[in-house]
C-alpha positions in Angstrom: 18.3 10.9 -14.2 16.1 12.5 -12.2 18.1 15.5 -12.3 18.4 15.6 -16.0 14.6 15.3 -16.5 14.2 18.4 -14.1 16.6 20.3 -16.3 14.9 18.8 -19.3 17.7 16.7 -20.6 16.7 14.6 -23.6 19.5 12.4 -22.9 18.2 11.7 -19.6 14.7 11.1 -20.7 16.6 8.5 -23.5 18.5 7.0 -20.5 15.2 6.6 -18.7 13.8 5.0 -21.7 16.6 2.6 -22.6 16.6 1.4 -18.9 12.7 1.0 -18.2 11.3 0.6 -21.7 10.6 -3.4 -21.2 9.2 -3.0 -17.6 6.9 -0.1 -18.7 5.8 -2.0 -21.9 5.1 -5.2 -20.2 3.0 -3.6 -17.1 0.9 -1.9 -20.1 0.5 -4.7 -22.1 -0.5 -6.7 -18.9 -3.2 -4.2 -17.8 -4.6 -3.9 -21.5 -4.7 -7.6 -22.1 -8.0 -8.7 -23.8 -8.9 -4.9 -24.9 -6.4 -3.4 -26.3 -4.1 -3.8 -29.3 -0.5 -3.4 -29.8 -0.6 0.2 -30.8 -2.5 1.1 -27.5 0.4 -0.3 -25.5 3.0 1.7 -27.4 0.8 4.8 -27.0 0.5 4.2 -23.1 3.9 3.7 -22.8 4.7 7.0 -25.0 2.2 8.8 -22.5 4.0 7.3 -19.5 7.5 8.6 -20.5 5.9 11.7 -21.4 4.1 12.2 -18.2 7.5 11.5 -16.4 9.1 14.1 -18.4 6.3 16.6 -17.5 6.0 15.9 -14.1 9.2 15.2 -13.2 9.0 17.9 -10.3 6.4 15.5 -8.6 9.0 12.8 -8.1 10.0 12.6 -4.4 12.9 10.1 -4.2 12.4 9.8 -0.3 8.9 8.0 -1.3 9.8 5.7 -4.0 12.5 4.8 -6.5 12.8 6.6 -9.7 11.5 3.0 -11.3 8.7 2.6 -9.4 7.7 6.2 -9.6 7.9 5.6 -13.6 6.1 2.5 -13.4 3.0 4.0 -11.4 3.0 6.7 -14.1 2.5 4.0 -16.7 -0.1 2.2 -14.5 -2.2 5.2 -14.2 -1.9 5.9 -18.3 -3.0 2.6 -19.1 -5.7 2.2 -16.4 -7.3 5.1 -18.1 -6.7 3.8 -21.2 -8.7 0.6 -20.4 -11.0 2.8 -19.4 -11.8 4.5 -22.5 -11.3 1.6 -24.4 -13.9 -0.2 -22.2 -16.3 2.6 -22.8 -15.8 2.7 -26.4 -16.5 -1.3 -26.9 -19.8 -1.0 -24.5 -21.3 2.0 -26.7 -20.3 0.2 -29.8 -22.6 -3.0 -28.2 -19.5 -5.0 -27.8 -20.7 -5.6 -24.2 -24.1 -5.8 -24.0 -24.4 -7.4 -20.6 -22.3 -4.8 -18.7 -23.5 -1.3 -18.1 -20.8 1.3 -16.8 -20.6 1.8 -13.1 -21.9 5.2 -12.1 -19.9 7.7 -10.8 -19.5 7.4 -6.8 -21.5 9.7 -4.8 -19.0 13.0 -3.6 -18.9 11.9 0.0 -17.8 8.5 -1.1 -14.9 10.2 -3.3 -13.5 12.3 -0.5 -13.8 9.0 1.5 -11.4 7.3 -1.1 -9.3 10.4 -1.2 -8.7 10.2 2.5 -8.0 6.4 2.4 -5.6 7.3 -0.2 -3.9 9.9 2.2 -4.0 7.4 5.2 -2.6 4.5 2.9 0.4 6.8 1.9 1.1 8.1 5.3 1.4 4.4 6.4 3.4 3.3 3.4 5.8 6.0 4.3 6.3 4.7 7.5 7.8 1.4 6.4 11.3 1.0 5.8 12.3 1.7 2.5 13.0 -2.1 1.2 9.8 -2.9 2.5 7.8 0.0 0.8 9.6 -0.8 -2.4 8.5 -4.5 -1.8 4.9 -3.6 -1.3 4.9 -0.9 -3.9 6.4 -3.3 -6.5 4.0 -6.5 -5.5 0.9 -5.2 -4.6 0.6 -2.0 -7.2 2.3 -2.9 -10.0 1.8 -6.9 -9.7 5.4 -8.3 -9.7 5.7 -11.8 -8.8 7.3 -12.6 -5.4 10.1 -14.9 -6.7 11.1 -12.1 -9.1 11.1 -9.6 -6.3 13.5 -12.0 -4.1 15.8 -12.3 -7.0 15.8 -8.1 -7.6 16.4 -7.7 -3.5 18.6 -10.4 -3.2 16.6 -12.4 -0.7 15.4 -15.9 -0.7 11.6 -16.4 -1.3 11.0 -17.2 2.2 12.6 -13.6 3.3 10.5 -11.8 0.6 7.5 -13.6 1.7 8.1 -12.5 5.6 9.1 -9.3 4.7 5.9 -8.7 2.9 3.9 -10.3 5.4 5.5 -8.2 8.1 4.4 -5.2 5.8 1.1 -6.2 5.7 1.0 -6.4 9.3 2.6 -3.0 9.7 -0.1 -1.3 7.3 -3.1 -3.2 9.0 -1.9 -1.8 12.3 -1.4 1.7 10.7 -4.6 1.7 9.5 -6.3 0.5 12.5 -7.5 -2.6 10.9 -7.7 -6.0 12.5 -4.8 -8.3 11.9 -5.8 -11.8 10.7 -4.0 -14.9 11.7 -3.0 -16.5 8.4 -3.0 -13.6 6.1 -3.6 -15.3 3.0 -2.3 -13.1 0.0 
């Protein structure tokens, strides 16, 4: 499918949409829950597939499966839509108690970018299955039970792999390891 997207093959885009429309829709709906309409969700899904079409050259199969990459596109589009809708509601006076957060200082933005690079580097060092589990659990908010089924693992095995992955990430990032490690 990825090769087809790179060639701008419309059949590849249609296949991508057929295969991943439902998970992309569910993710966008979950992110926009309580603030967006069904039309907002549909627009996010469309924008996510358009972003995948436009950015197909950015996809790196060695970092994540196509499904994960596409759902990350959907997540970013939906989060941006949520921010815009929240600002629109606030400016209309619908949420008078909350004020928009100020932009972070420039040095804080750089620290955040550096933290993202460090995290991505640490994630890249995980075995592919563990990296996919982490992406899907913590970035896409999928349930552990669903991940266990998707990977052919028991619930306990999925929990153990996620726990070991978190320990490896803490170690790689130089963070203290906690004994109980509640999720």
